[in-house]
N, CA, C and O atoms as a MOPAC input file, in Angstrom:
PM7 MOZYME 1SCF
protein

 N     -1.04700 1    82.56500 1  -185.73100 1
 C     -1.31200 1    81.69600 1  -186.44900 1
 C     -2.07900 1    81.59800 1  -186.19400 1
 O     -2.32900 1    82.00700 1  -185.06000 1
 N     -3.41200 1    80.83300 1  -187.16700 1
 C     -4.41300 1    79.74000 1  -185.83100 1
 C     -4.66300 1    78.35200 1  -186.55100 1
 O     -4.74100 1    77.96700 1  -187.71700 1
 N     -4.75500 1    77.76200 1  -185.23500 1
 C     -4.72000 1    76.15300 1  -185.66000 1
 C     -5.37900 1    76.34300 1  -186.97100 1
 O     -5.79000 1    77.41800 1  -187.40700 1
 N     -5.43600 1    75.21200 1  -187.54600 1
 C     -6.15100 1    75.22200 1  -188.66800 1
 C     -7.11700 1    74.29300 1  -189.26500 1
 O     -7.93500 1    74.41200 1  -190.17600 1
 N     -6.67600 1    73.03200 1  -188.23900 1
 C     -7.71300 1    71.66200 1  -187.15200 1
 C     -7.58500 1    71.45700 1  -185.70400 1
 O     -6.74300 1    71.75600 1  -184.85700 1
 N     -8.40700 1    71.00900 1  -185.71100 1
 C     -8.35400 1    70.31800 1  -184.55900 1
 C     -7.06200 1    69.92900 1  -183.80400 1
 O     -6.51800 1    70.73400 1  -183.04700 1
 N     -6.58800 1    68.71700 1  -184.01200 1
 C     -5.71800 1    68.06000 1  -183.94000 1
 C     -3.96300 1    68.85600 1  -184.08700 1
 O     -2.98500 1    68.27100 1  -183.62000 1
 N     -3.87200 1    69.89400 1  -184.62700 1
 C     -2.78900 1    69.79400 1  -185.12000 1
 C     -1.41000 1    70.11700 1  -184.24500 1
 O     -0.22400 1    69.91400 1  -184.50900 1
 N     -2.20900 1    70.83000 1  -182.85100 1
 C     -0.93800 1    70.48500 1  -181.43500 1
 C     -0.82400 1    69.29300 1  -181.48900 1
 O      0.40200 1    69.27500 1  -181.37800 1
 N     -1.07200 1    68.34400 1  -181.56200 1
 C     -1.20200 1    67.35700 1  -181.12500 1
 C     -0.54100 1    66.29700 1  -182.14100 1
 O      0.00000 1    65.27200 1  -181.72600 1
 N     -0.62800 1    66.62000 1  -183.47200 1
 C      0.43900 1    65.99300 1  -184.47700 1
 C      1.23100 1    65.33900 1  -184.89900 1
 O      1.19800 1    64.47100 1  -185.77100 1
 N      2.36200 1    65.90800 1  -184.00800 1
 C      4.01100 1    66.15200 1  -184.28200 1
 C      4.08700 1    65.74400 1  -183.39100 1
 O      5.25000 1    66.11500 1  -183.23100 1
 N      3.70200 1    64.80900 1  -181.79000 1
 C      4.17200 1    64.66300 1  -180.84900 1
 C      4.50500 1    62.87100 1  -180.90300 1
 O      3.81200 1    61.94200 1  -181.31800 1
 N      5.83500 1    62.90700 1  -180.30300 1
 C      6.00600 1    60.76800 1  -180.38300 1
 C      4.82700 1    60.50400 1  -180.13500 1
 O      3.90200 1    61.18800 1  -179.69600 1
 N      5.00300 1    58.39800 1  -180.75700 1
 C      3.32100 1    57.95200 1  -180.16700 1
 C      3.72500 1    57.12900 1  -179.10600 1
 O      4.84500 1    56.62300 1  -179.16600 1
 N      3.03500 1    56.92400 1  -178.19600 1
 C      3.30300 1    56.73500 1  -177.10200 1
 C      3.66100 1    55.00200 1  -176.84500 1
 O      2.89900 1    54.10900 1  -177.21700 1
 N      4.67400 1    54.82300 1  -176.29900 1
 C      4.97200 1    52.68400 1  -176.57100 1
 C      4.94300 1    53.17300 1  -174.36300 1
 O      5.39200 1    54.05800 1  -173.63400 1
 N      4.10300 1    51.87900 1  -174.22200 1
 C      3.95400 1    51.04000 1  -172.96600 1
 C      5.55900 1    50.94700 1  -172.77600 1
 O      6.46900 1    50.89200 1  -173.60400 1
 N      5.55000 1    50.95000 1  -171.13400 1
 C      6.53800 1    50.55700 1  -170.66200 1
 C      6.65200 1    49.40200 1  -169.75100 1
 O      7.66400 1    48.81600 1  -169.36500 1
 N      5.19200 1    49.15800 1  -169.44100 1
 C      4.93600 1    47.84000 1  -169.41300 1
 C      4.37800 1    46.57200 1  -170.21600 1
 O      4.65200 1    45.38000 1  -170.07200 1
 N      3.94900 1    46.88600 1  -170.65500 1
 C      3.44300 1    45.89400 1  -171.65200 1
 C      3.95000 1    46.07500 1  -173.38700 1
 O      3.92400 1    46.92500 1  -174.27700 1
 N      4.28800 1    45.03100 1  -173.21400 1
 C      4.91300 1    44.50400 1  -174.93500 1
 C      4.48100 1    44.89800 1  -175.98600 1
 O      3.27600 1    45.07800 1  -175.81100 1
 N      4.80300 1    45.18700 1  -177.17500 1
 C      4.32700 1    45.76000 1  -178.82000 1
 C      3.56500 1    44.35100 1  -178.87200 1
 O      4.22400 1    43.31200 1  -178.88200 1
 N      1.87400 1    44.33000 1  -178.91100 1
 C      1.01200 1    43.49500 1  -179.79500 1
 C      1.71400 1    42.87300 1  -181.28400 1
 O      1.74700 1    43.79100 1  -182.10400 1
 N      2.34700 1    41.41900 1  -181.92000 1
 C      2.63200 1    41.44100 1  -182.59100 1
 C      1.89000 1    41.25100 1  -183.58600 1
 O      0.91700 1    40.58500 1  -183.23200 1
 N      1.84000 1    41.72200 1  -185.58200 1
 C      1.36500 1    41.57400 1  -186.05600 1
 C      0.73200 1    40.59900 1  -186.11300 1
 O     -0.36500 1    41.10300 1  -185.87600 1
 N      0.48200 1    39.28700 1  -186.27800 1
 C     -0.31900 1    38.38300 1  -186.20200 1
 C     -1.53400 1    38.65600 1  -185.28300 1
 O     -2.66800 1    38.51000 1  -185.74100 1
 N     -1.27200 1    39.17700 1  -183.57800 1
 C     -2.41700 1    38.94100 1  -182.59000 1
 C     -2.74500 1    40.38400 1  -182.77200 1
 O     -3.40300 1    40.97200 1  -181.91400 1
 N     -2.14400 1    41.22700 1  -184.28700 1
 C     -3.84600 1    42.21800 1  -183.93800 1
 C     -4.31200 1    41.99700 1  -184.97200 1
 O     -5.50300 1    42.30800 1  -184.99100 1
 N     -3.75000 1    41.37100 1  -186.39000 1
 C     -4.49600 1    40.60300 1  -187.49900 1
 C     -5.91500 1    40.29700 1  -186.74900 1
 O     -6.94900 1    40.94000 1  -186.92600 1
 N     -5.75000 1    39.19600 1  -185.88900 1
 C     -6.29600 1    38.16600 1  -185.40100 1
 C     -7.28900 1    38.88300 1  -184.66100 1
 O     -8.25100 1    38.16300 1  -184.39400 1
 N     -7.39900 1    40.23700 1  -184.17600 1
 C     -8.48500 1    41.11800 1  -183.67800 1
 C     -9.85200 1    41.24300 1  -185.13200 1
 O    -11.07100 1    41.10000 1  -185.23300 1
 N     -9.26400 1    41.41800 1  -185.57900 1
 C    -10.16900 1    41.24200 1  -187.10900 1
 C    -10.54900 1    40.18800 1  -188.23600 1
 O    -10.79000 1    40.01200 1  -189.43100 1
 N    -10.43100 1    39.65300 1  -187.05500 1
 C    -10.47800 1    38.19800 1  -188.05400 1
 C    -11.63500 1    37.80400 1  -188.27100 1
 O    -12.21300 1    38.67500 1  -187.62000 1
 N    -12.76100 1    36.93200 1  -188.83000 1
 C    -14.14800 1    36.36100 1  -188.92600 1
 C    -14.55400 1    35.96500 1  -187.94900 1
 O    -13.67300 1    36.16700 1  -187.11400 1
 N    -15.57200 1    35.39300 1  -187.39700 1
 C    -16.00700 1    35.35200 1  -186.03700 1
 C    -17.05500 1    34.19400 1  -186.28600 1
 O    -17.54400 1    34.13500 1  -187.41500 1
 N    -17.47800 1    33.18600 1  -185.25200 1
 C    -18.75600 1    32.88800 1  -185.55400 1
 C    -19.92900 1    33.79200 1  -184.44500 1
 O    -20.23400 1    33.57500 1  -183.27300 1
 N    -20.39300 1    34.88700 1  -185.44700 1
 C    -21.56600 1    35.21300 1  -184.89400 1
 C    -22.41900 1    34.71600 1  -184.31800 1
 O    -22.95100 1    35.26300 1  -183.35200 1
 N    -22.68000 1    33.83000 1  -184.66000 1
 C    -24.13400 1    32.40700 1  -184.71500 1
 C    -23.72300 1    31.12000 1  -184.25700 1
 O    -24.02700 1    30.05600 1  -184.79600 1
 N    -23.30000 1    31.20700 1  -183.64500 1
 C    -22.56700 1    30.03600 1  -183.06800 1
 C    -23.36600 1    29.22400 1  -182.14100 1
 O    -23.85500 1    29.74200 1  -181.13700 1
 N    -23.56200 1    27.70200 1  -182.48100 1
 C    -24.80000 1    27.05400 1  -181.89700 1
 C    -25.85900 1    26.88400 1  -183.37300 1
 O    -26.52100 1    25.88800 1  -183.66300 1
 N    -25.77100 1    28.09000 1  -184.09700 1
 C    -26.56200 1    27.98100 1  -185.59000 1
 C    -26.92000 1    26.88400 1  -185.85900 1
 O    -28.07900 1    26.47100 1  -185.81300 1
 N    -25.34000 1    25.91400 1  -186.36800 1
 C    -25.61700 1    24.30700 1  -187.53300 1
 C    -26.32700 1    24.14400 1  -186.39200 1
 O    -27.36100 1    24.79000 1  -186.22300 1
 N    -25.93400 1    23.39200 1  -185.59800 1
 C    -26.38400 1    22.80700 1  -184.34800 1
 C    -27.96400 1    22.86200 1  -183.96400 1
 O    -28.44700 1    21.90100 1  -183.36600 1
 N    -28.75900 1    23.96600 1  -184.30000 1
 C    -29.97400 1    23.93500 1  -183.91300 1
 C    -30.50200 1    23.74000 1  -185.08300 1
 O    -31.59600 1    23.17500 1  -185.07400 1
 N    -29.94900 1    24.11000 1  -186.35000 1
 C    -30.68100 1    23.45600 1  -187.62700 1
 C    -30.58600 1    22.04800 1  -187.78600 1
 O    -31.51700 1    21.38700 1  -188.24600 1
 N    -29.37200 1    21.50100 1  -187.38100 1
 C    -28.82900 1    19.70500 1  -187.83500 1
 C    -30.26000 1    19.47500 1  -186.68600 1
 O    -31.09800 1    18.71100 1  -187.16600 1
 N    -30.68800 1    20.13200 1  -185.00900 1
 C    -31.25800 1    19.35100 1  -184.56500 1
 C    -32.59000 1    19.58100 1  -184.92400 1
 O    -33.27400 1    18.85100 1  -184.20600 1
 N    -33.23900 1    20.17800 1  -185.61600 1
 C    -34.62400 1    20.73900 1  -186.19100 1
 C    -34.77300 1    19.52900 1  -187.20600 1
 O    -35.77100 1    18.80800 1  -187.19400 1
 N    -33.50900 1    19.32000 1  -188.25500 1
 C    -34.37600 1    18.45900 1  -189.39400 1
 C    -33.83700 1    16.86200 1  -189.29200 1
 O    -33.94300 1    15.92300 1  -190.08200 1
 N    -32.95600 1    17.02900 1  -187.41600 1
 C    -33.33600 1    15.30200 1  -187.14700 1
 C    -34.74500 1    14.07200 1  -187.10500 1
 O    -35.69800 1    14.02200 1  -186.32700 1
 N    -34.53400 1    13.54700 1  -187.79200 1
 C    -35.99700 1    13.05900 1  -188.18800 1
 C    -36.48800 1    12.24600 1  -186.62200 1
 O    -35.51100 1    11.51800 1  -186.44800 1
 N    -37.41400 1    11.99100 1  -185.46000 1
 C    -37.98400 1    10.58000 1  -185.28600 1
 C    -39.07100 1     9.59500 1  -185.22000 1
 O    -39.39300 1     9.19100 1  -186.33700 1
 N    -39.50400 1     9.26300 1  -184.58000 1
 C    -39.61800 1     8.32100 1  -184.78300 1
 C    -41.12800 1     8.77200 1  -184.11000 1
 O    -40.98300 1     9.50400 1  -183.13100 1
 N    -42.61500 1     8.45200 1  -184.47400 1
 C    -44.15900 1     8.59000 1  -183.50000 1
 C    -43.85900 1     7.33500 1  -182.47400 1
 O    -43.30000 1     6.34100 1  -182.93800 1
 N    -44.12600 1     7.36300 1  -181.46300 1
 C    -44.36500 1     5.94900 1  -180.17500 1
 C    -46.21000 1     5.79900 1  -181.02000 1
 O    -47.04500 1     6.69400 1  -181.15400 1
 N    -46.28000 1     4.55900 1  -181.37300 1
 C    -47.52500 1     3.55200 1  -181.24100 1
 C    -47.31900 1     2.66400 1  -180.49800 1
 O    -46.60500 1     1.66400 1  -180.57800 1
 N    -48.54000 1     3.38000 1  -179.09600 1
 C    -49.40400 1     2.06000 1  -178.07200 1
 C    -49.49400 1     0.25800 1  -179.05400 1
 O    -49.72900 1    -0.02700 1  -180.22800 1
 N    -49.34400 1    -0.12700 1  -178.48200 1
 C    -49.75600 1    -1.90200 1  -178.43000 1
 C    -51.19300 1    -1.68600 1  -178.44700 1
 O    -51.63700 1    -0.62400 1  -178.01200 1
 N    -51.98800 1    -2.61300 1  -178.92000 1
 C    -52.42000 1    -3.24100 1  -179.08700 1
 C    -52.74000 1    -4.35000 1  -177.64500 1
 O    -51.93300 1    -4.77600 1  -176.82000 1
 N    -54.13800 1    -4.57100 1  -177.75000 1
 C    -54.65700 1    -4.96400 1  -176.30500 1
 C    -53.20500 1    -6.57100 1  -176.34300 1
 O    -52.17300 1    -6.82600 1  -175.72300 1
 N    -54.10500 1    -7.29900 1  -177.57900 1
 C    -53.43600 1    -8.37900 1  -178.11800 1
 C    -52.20100 1    -9.05800 1  -177.51000 1
 O    -51.87700 1    -9.95500 1  -176.73200 1
 N    -51.45100 1    -7.63800 1  -178.71500 1
 C    -49.68500 1    -7.62800 1  -178.62600 1
 C    -49.66200 1    -8.11300 1  -176.94600 1
 O    -49.23600 1    -9.15900 1  -176.45600 1
 N    -50.38700 1    -6.74700 1  -176.19400 1
 C    -49.89200 1    -6.66000 1  -174.96200 1
 C    -49.68600 1    -8.26900 1  -174.16600 1
 O    -48.69800 1    -8.79900 1  -173.65700 1
 N    -51.11400 1    -8.72300 1  -174.33900 1
 C    -51.03600 1   -10.13900 1  -173.07600 1
 C    -50.21600 1   -10.87100 1  -174.38000 1
 O    -51.22600 1   -11.41400 1  -174.82900 1
 N    -49.49000 1   -11.15700 1  -175.02000 1
 C    -49.02100 1   -11.60400 1  -175.48800 1
 C    -46.83100 1   -11.29200 1  -175.28000 1
 O    -46.02900 1   -12.03900 1  -175.84100 1
 N    -46.57200 1   -10.56700 1  -174.74700 1
 C    -46.12800 1   -10.05100 1  -174.23700 1
 C    -45.54300 1   -10.48200 1  -173.44300 1
 O    -44.56500 1   -11.22500 1  -173.36800 1
 N    -46.59600 1    -9.66000 1  -172.35400 1
 C    -47.10100 1    -9.92700 1  -170.66000 1
 C    -46.74700 1   -11.44300 1  -170.84900 1
 O    -45.63400 1   -11.71200 1  -170.39700 1
 N    -47.51700 1   -12.65500 1  -171.48600 1
 C    -47.07200 1   -13.83900 1  -170.88600 1
 C    -45.67400 1   -14.03200 1  -172.28900 1
 O    -45.95000 1   -14.65600 1  -173.31400 1
 N    -45.08900 1   -13.77100 1  -172.20400 1
 C    -43.28300 1   -13.96200 1  -172.78000 1
 C    -42.79000 1   -13.48800 1  -171.40400 1
 O    -42.25300 1   -14.37500 1  -170.74100 1
 N    -42.87200 1   -12.09800 1  -170.75700 1
 C    -42.50800 1   -11.58300 1  -169.35700 1
 C    -42.34500 1   -12.56200 1  -168.49000 1
 O    -41.34600 1   -12.82600 1  -167.82100 1
 N    -43.75100 1   -13.28600 1  -168.54600 1
 C    -43.96400 1   -14.02900 1  -167.26400 1
 C    -42.71500 1   -15.26300 1  -167.39600 1
 O    -41.73300 1   -15.26600 1  -166.65400 1
 N    -43.00800 1   -16.52200 1  -168.72200 1
 C    -41.90400 1   -16.94700 1  -168.66700 1
 C    -40.70200 1   -16.39900 1  -168.72400 1
 O    -40.05500 1   -17.24400 1  -168.10500 1
 N    -39.69700 1   -15.30500 1  -169.13500 1
 C    -38.14500 1   -15.59000 1  -168.74900 1
 C    -38.38900 1   -14.92500 1  -167.11700 1
 O    -37.45300 1   -15.13100 1  -166.34500 1
 N    -39.33800 1   -14.31100 1  -166.68200 1
 C    -39.64100 1   -14.48300 1  -165.49200 1
 C    -39.06000 1   -15.08400 1  -164.17900 1
 O    -38.74100 1   -14.66400 1  -163.06700 1
 N    -39.08300 1   -16.64700 1  -165.05600 1
 C    -39.23500 1   -17.65800 1  -164.49200 1
 C    -37.80700 1   -18.39200 1  -164.15800 1
 O    -37.52400 1   -19.18800 1  -163.26300 1
 N    -36.92800 1   -17.76600 1  -165.32500 1
 C    -35.13200 1   -18.20300 1  -165.65800 1
 C    -34.75100 1   -17.47500 1  -166.28200 1
 O    -34.48700 1   -17.83400 1  -167.42900 1
 N    -34.50000 1   -16.02300 1  -165.89200 1
 C    -34.13700 1   -15.13500 1  -166.79700 1
 C    -32.57700 1   -14.73300 1  -167.39900 1
 O    -32.14300 1   -13.99400 1  -168.28300 1
 N    -32.13000 1   -15.46200 1  -166.60500 1
 C    -30.86500 1   -15.37900 1  -166.79300 1
 C    -30.36100 1   -16.74300 1  -167.67400 1
 O    -29.33300 1   -16.66700 1  -168.34700 1
 N    -30.92600 1   -17.63300 1  -167.63700 1
 C    -30.79000 1   -18.70500 1  -168.90800 1
 C    -31.04900 1   -18.52400 1  -170.26900 1
 O    -30.71000 1   -19.37300 1  -171.09400 1
 N    -31.70600 1   -17.33900 1  -170.61700 1
 C    -32.43500 1   -17.06600 1  -172.03700 1
 C    -31.74000 1   -15.63000 1  -172.77300 1
 O    -31.92100 1   -14.48100 1  -172.37200 1
 N    -31.22600 1   -15.88800 1  -173.49700 1
 C    -30.60800 1   -14.88800 1  -174.74800 1
 C    -32.50600 1   -14.23200 1  -175.61900 1
 O    -33.15300 1   -14.61700 1  -176.59400 1
 N    -32.66200 1   -13.38500 1  -174.80800 1
 C    -33.44600 1   -13.06800 1  -176.64900 1
 C    -33.24500 1   -11.77500 1  -177.26500 1
 O    -32.42400 1   -11.05900 1  -176.69300 1
 N    -33.63600 1   -11.44900 1  -177.99000 1
 C    -33.66500 1    -9.79600 1  -178.54400 1
 C    -35.19000 1    -8.39900 1  -178.21700 1
 O    -36.28800 1    -8.21900 1  -177.69200 1
 N    -34.77700 1    -8.16700 1  -178.51900 1
 C    -36.18300 1    -7.33500 1  -177.21900 1
 C    -35.91200 1    -5.95100 1  -178.75900 1
 O    -34.87300 1    -5.55300 1  -179.28700 1
 N    -37.13200 1    -5.65700 1  -178.97300 1
 C    -37.44600 1    -4.17500 1  -180.16400 1
 C    -37.76800 1    -3.39900 1  -178.84700 1
 O    -38.10100 1    -4.02400 1  -177.84000 1
 N    -37.67100 1    -2.07500 1  -178.85400 1
 C    -38.24200 1    -1.21900 1  -177.66000 1
 C    -38.20800 1     0.37600 1  -177.74000 1
 O    -37.08900 1     0.84500 1  -177.94800 1
 N    -38.96300 1     1.02400 1  -177.64500 1
 C    -38.85200 1     2.77800 1  -178.53500 1
 C    -38.12800 1     3.28200 1  -177.40400 1
 O    -38.54500 1     3.44400 1  -176.25700 1
 N    -37.63100 1     3.38200 1  -177.60900 1
 C    -36.50100 1     4.69600 1  -177.36700 1
 C    -37.25000 1     6.23000 1  -177.14000 1
 O    -37.72600 1     6.67000 1  -178.18700 1
 N    -37.45700 1     7.25400 1  -175.73700 1
 C    -38.04400 1     8.44200 1  -176.40700 1
 C    -36.81800 1     9.31300 1  -176.21000 1
 O    -36.19800 1     9.37000 1  -175.14800 1
 N    -36.46600 1    10.09100 1  -177.48200 1
 C    -35.46000 1    11.78300 1  -177.50300 1
 C    -35.93300 1    11.91300 1  -176.32500 1
 O    -37.01100 1    11.61100 1  -175.81400 1
 N    -34.26100 1    12.78300 1  -175.66100 1
 C    -34.75500 1    13.60900 1  -175.14100 1
 C    -34.64900 1    14.98500 1  -175.32800 1
 O    -34.49300 1    15.66400 1  -174.31300 1
 N    -34.71300 1    15.68300 1  -176.68600 1
 C    -34.41300 1    16.80700 1  -176.70000 1
 C    -36.09700 1    16.76700 1  -178.28700 1
 O    -36.02600 1    17.43800 1  -179.31700 1
 N    -36.94300 1    16.11200 1  -178.04300 1
 C    -38.08200 1    16.54900 1  -179.30800 1
 C    -38.65900 1    15.38000 1  -179.21300 1
 O    -38.13900 1    14.27100 1  -179.08500 1
 N    -40.65100 1    15.92800 1  -179.33600 1
 C    -41.17100 1    14.58300 1  -179.61900 1
 C    -40.49000 1    13.31700 1  -180.09800 1
 O    -39.49600 1    13.24000 1  -180.82000 1
 N    -41.11800 1    12.45900 1  -179.63100 1
 C    -40.94600 1    11.11500 1  -181.12800 1
 C    -39.77200 1    10.39300 1  -180.23100 1
 O    -39.61200 1    10.68500 1  -179.04600 1
 N    -38.88300 1     9.31600 1  -180.99100 1
 C    -38.41300 1     8.65500 1  -180.62400 1
 C    -37.72300 1     8.10500 1  -181.67700 1
 O    -37.52500 1     8.67400 1  -182.75100 1
 N    -37.18300 1     6.47800 1  -181.23200 1
 C    -36.34200 1     5.18600 1  -182.07100 1
 C    -36.80500 1     3.90000 1  -181.30900 1
 O    -36.88800 1     3.37500 1  -180.19900 1
 N    -37.10900 1     3.70800 1  -182.95800 1
 C    -36.72200 1     2.15300 1  -181.86600 1
 C    -35.69500 1     1.21000 1  -182.24600 1
 O    -35.29600 1     1.01500 1  -183.39400 1
 N    -35.37900 1     0.75400 1  -181.40000 1
 C    -34.06900 1     0.23600 1  -181.02500 1
 C    -34.41000 1    -1.58200 1  -180.68200 1
 O    -35.32100 1    -2.02400 1  -179.98300 1
 N    -33.05100 1    -2.59000 1  -181.64400 1
 C    -33.74300 1    -3.72600 1  -181.30400 1
 C    -32.06900 1    -4.16700 1  -180.07300 1
 O    -31.21100 1    -3.31800 1  -180.31400 1
 N    -31.79800 1    -4.71900 1  -179.48400 1
 C    -31.02500 1    -4.79500 1  -178.42100 1
 C    -30.80400 1    -6.62200 1  -178.09100 1
 O    -31.80600 1    -7.31100 1  -177.90300 1
 N    -29.96100 1    -6.99200 1  -178.07000 1
 C    -29.85300 1    -8.27500 1  -177.70300 1
 C    -29.23200 1    -8.79200 1  -176.65800 1
 O    -28.20700 1    -8.16100 1  -176.91700 1
 N    -28.86100 1    -9.53800 1  -175.44900 1
 C    -28.83900 1    -9.80600 1  -174.83100 1
 C    -29.72600 1   -10.96500 1  -173.75300 1
 O    -30.78200 1   -11.51800 1  -174.06100 1
 N    -28.98700 1   -11.13800 1  -172.46000 1
 C    -29.01100 1   -12.21900 1  -171.84800 1
 C    -30.22500 1   -12.04600 1  -170.37000 1
 O    -29.35500 1   -12.10000 1  -169.50100 1
 N    -31.23700 1   -11.92400 1  -169.75500 1
 C    -31.91100 1   -11.24100 1  -168.71000 1
 C    -31.53400 1   -11.27800 1  -167.53600 1
 O    -31.08600 1   -12.30800 1  -167.03200 1
 N    -31.63000 1   -10.38000 1  -167.03000 1
 C    -30.75200 1   -10.20300 1  -165.53300 1
 C    -31.50100 1   -10.30200 1  -165.08900 1
 O    -31.70100 1   -11.44000 1  -164.66500 1
 N    -32.53600 1    -9.26100 1  -164.79900 1
 C    -33.56900 1    -8.80200 1  -163.73400 1
 C    -34.92300 1    -7.93100 1  -164.32500 1
 O    -34.79000 1    -6.92800 1  -165.02500 1
 N    -35.80400 1    -8.30700 1  -164.05300 1
 C    -37.45600 1    -7.84600 1  -164.31300 1
 C    -37.58900 1    -7.41500 1  -162.76600 1
 O    -37.40500 1    -8.07300 1  -161.74300 1
 N    -38.17900 1    -5.37400 1  -163.06000 1
 C    -38.25300 1    -5.78800 1  -161.86000 1
 C    -39.90000 1    -4.72100 1  -162.03600 1
 O    -40.10600 1    -3.58900 1  -162.47200 1
 N    -40.57600 1    -5.53200 1  -161.59000 1
 C    -42.17500 1    -5.32100 1  -161.60800 1
 C    -42.91700 1    -3.88300 1  -161.03500 1
 O    -43.93700 1    -3.33000 1  -161.44600 1
 N    -41.74600 1    -3.40300 1  -159.62100 1
 C    -41.96300 1    -2.07300 1  -159.42900 1
 C    -42.16400 1    -1.15200 1  -160.51600 1
 O    -43.13600 1    -0.59600 1  -161.02800 1
 N    -40.49100 1    -1.18500 1  -160.75800 1
 C    -39.87300 1     0.21600 1  -161.47700 1
 C    -40.23000 1     0.02300 1  -163.21800 1
 O    -40.31100 1     0.82900 1  -164.14400 1
 N    -40.39900 1    -1.58100 1  -163.10700 1
 C    -40.97500 1    -1.20800 1  -164.21300 1
 C    -40.03100 1    -1.75900 1  -165.86700 1
 O    -40.39700 1    -1.64100 1  -167.03600 1
 N    -38.99900 1    -2.24200 1  -165.39800 1
 C    -38.16600 1    -2.18700 1  -166.04100 1
 C    -37.78000 1    -3.87700 1  -166.23400 1
 O    -38.24700 1    -4.97700 1  -165.94100 1
 N    -36.45300 1    -3.20200 1  -167.01900 1
 C    -35.95000 1    -4.83900 1  -167.66300 1
 C    -34.58100 1    -4.23500 1  -167.71200 1
 O    -34.32000 1    -3.24300 1  -168.39300 1
 N    -33.40500 1    -5.10100 1  -166.69000 1
 C    -32.01000 1    -5.47400 1  -167.09700 1
 C    -31.76900 1    -6.05900 1  -168.08600 1
 O    -32.46700 1    -7.05400 1  -168.28000 1
 N    -30.61000 1    -5.69000 1  -169.22500 1
 C    -29.65100 1    -7.39600 1  -168.94200 1
 C    -28.46500 1    -7.47100 1  -168.87300 1
 O    -27.82000 1    -6.71400 1  -168.14800 1
 N    -28.27500 1    -7.79300 1  -169.13000 1
 C    -26.36900 1    -8.34800 1  -168.29500 1
 C    -25.44200 1    -7.21000 1  -168.89800 1
 O    -24.33700 1    -7.04600 1  -168.38100 1
 N    -25.68300 1    -6.72400 1  -169.54900 1
 C    -24.53800 1    -5.70400 1  -169.84900 1
 C    -24.71700 1    -4.21500 1  -169.68800 1
 O    -24.02100 1    -3.32000 1  -170.16700 1
 N    -25.91700 1    -4.11300 1  -168.82800 1
 C    -26.43700 1    -3.49200 1  -168.07300 1
 C    -27.50600 1    -2.07900 1  -169.00800 1
 O    -27.76700 1    -0.92500 1  -168.66900 1
 N    -27.81300 1    -2.74100 1  -170.02400 1
 C    -29.30500 1    -1.84500 1  -170.86500 1
 C    -30.01400 1    -2.30800 1  -169.97400 1
 O    -29.97000 1    -3.42900 1  -169.46800 1
 N    -30.94200 1    -1.12600 1  -169.68000 1
 C    -32.04400 1    -0.86900 1  -168.88200 1
 C    -33.30500 1    -0.39200 1  -169.91500 1
 O    -33.26900 1     0.68800 1  -170.50300 1
 N    -34.53400 1    -1.45100 1  -170.06200 1
 C    -35.39500 1    -1.38000 1  -170.65400 1
 C    -37.15000 1    -0.90200 1  -170.15600 1
 O    -37.46700 1    -1.73000 1  -169.30300 1
 N    -37.80200 1    -0.35500 1  -170.28000 1
 C    -38.89800 1     0.34100 1  -170.16400 1
 C    -39.86500 1    -1.20400 1  -170.35700 1
 O    -39.79200 1    -2.01500 1  -171.28100 1
 N    -40.19000 1    -1.21600 1  -169.91000 1
 C    -41.50300 1    -2.57600 1  -169.91800 1
 C    -42.19400 1    -2.12800 1  -170.67000 1
 O    -42.26400 1    -2.78100 1  -171.71100 1
 N    -43.11600 1    -0.75300 1  -170.60300 1
 C    -44.07100 1    -0.35800 1  -171.53200 1
 C    -44.30700 1     0.45200 1  -172.39100 1
 O    -45.23400 1     1.15700 1  -172.78900 1
 N    -42.46400 1     0.03300 1  -172.78200 1
 C    -41.92500 1     0.37000 1  -174.15000 1
 C    -41.06300 1    -0.79300 1  -175.07000 1
 O    -40.25100 1    -0.50900 1  -175.95000 1
 N    -41.47200 1    -2.25500 1  -174.61500 1
 C    -41.05800 1    -3.26800 1  -175.50100 1
 C    -42.48700 1    -3.30100 1  -176.25200 1
 O    -43.54500 1    -3.06800 1  -175.66900 1
 N    -42.35400 1    -3.69900 1  -177.94800 1
 C    -42.61600 1    -4.11300 1  -178.59200 1
 C    -42.61400 1    -5.14600 1  -178.95200 1
 O    -43.74800 1    -5.54800 1  -179.21000 1
 N    -41.49300 1    -6.15600 1  -179.18600 1
 C    -41.30700 1    -7.35000 1  -179.72100 1
 C    -40.44300 1    -7.82700 1  -179.08700 1
 O    -39.39100 1    -7.19000 1  -179.02800 1
 N    -40.58000 1    -9.53400 1  -178.14100 1
 C    -39.43600 1   -10.05400 1  -177.86100 1
 C    -39.37300 1   -11.41100 1  -178.60100 1
 O    -40.28700 1   -12.23500 1  -178.62100 1
 N    -38.18800 1   -11.52900 1  -179.19700 1
 C    -38.37400 1   -13.18100 1  -179.53600 1
 C    -36.57700 1   -13.84200 1  -179.40700 1
 O    -35.62200 1   -13.12200 1  -179.11600 1
 N    -36.51000 1   -14.95100 1  -179.62700 1
 C    -35.75300 1   -15.37500 1  -178.78100 1
 C    -33.67800 1   -15.42500 1  -179.94600 1
 O    -32.65900 1   -15.81500 1  -179.37500 1

């Protein structure tokens, strides 16, 4: 009699069981078929795109001159005066940034690197300062 199906010759053989690898639990087998994040990072990319930034608005000349005078006054005695500084912090990932206000005591003004450092370690780009108040 001729085989009716292609695998009739092996259909009744015993199932192979490995002598070196233990059988996988039903829980582990089910985990192979559980849903996964096919688009990993997609949610973060959507959130980043939706995040708002503000544009940088350069100062007018008279405001720049006023800030320069204020910086010169602070340079005379930087560590004696607590100030509130508002500056523009460029965003690292997209165009624009945000305006940040910090309060502290000036530690150092470096005209070579055009930075101002506060006692708490905050470093501010002098060219991004929009306001200095006491």
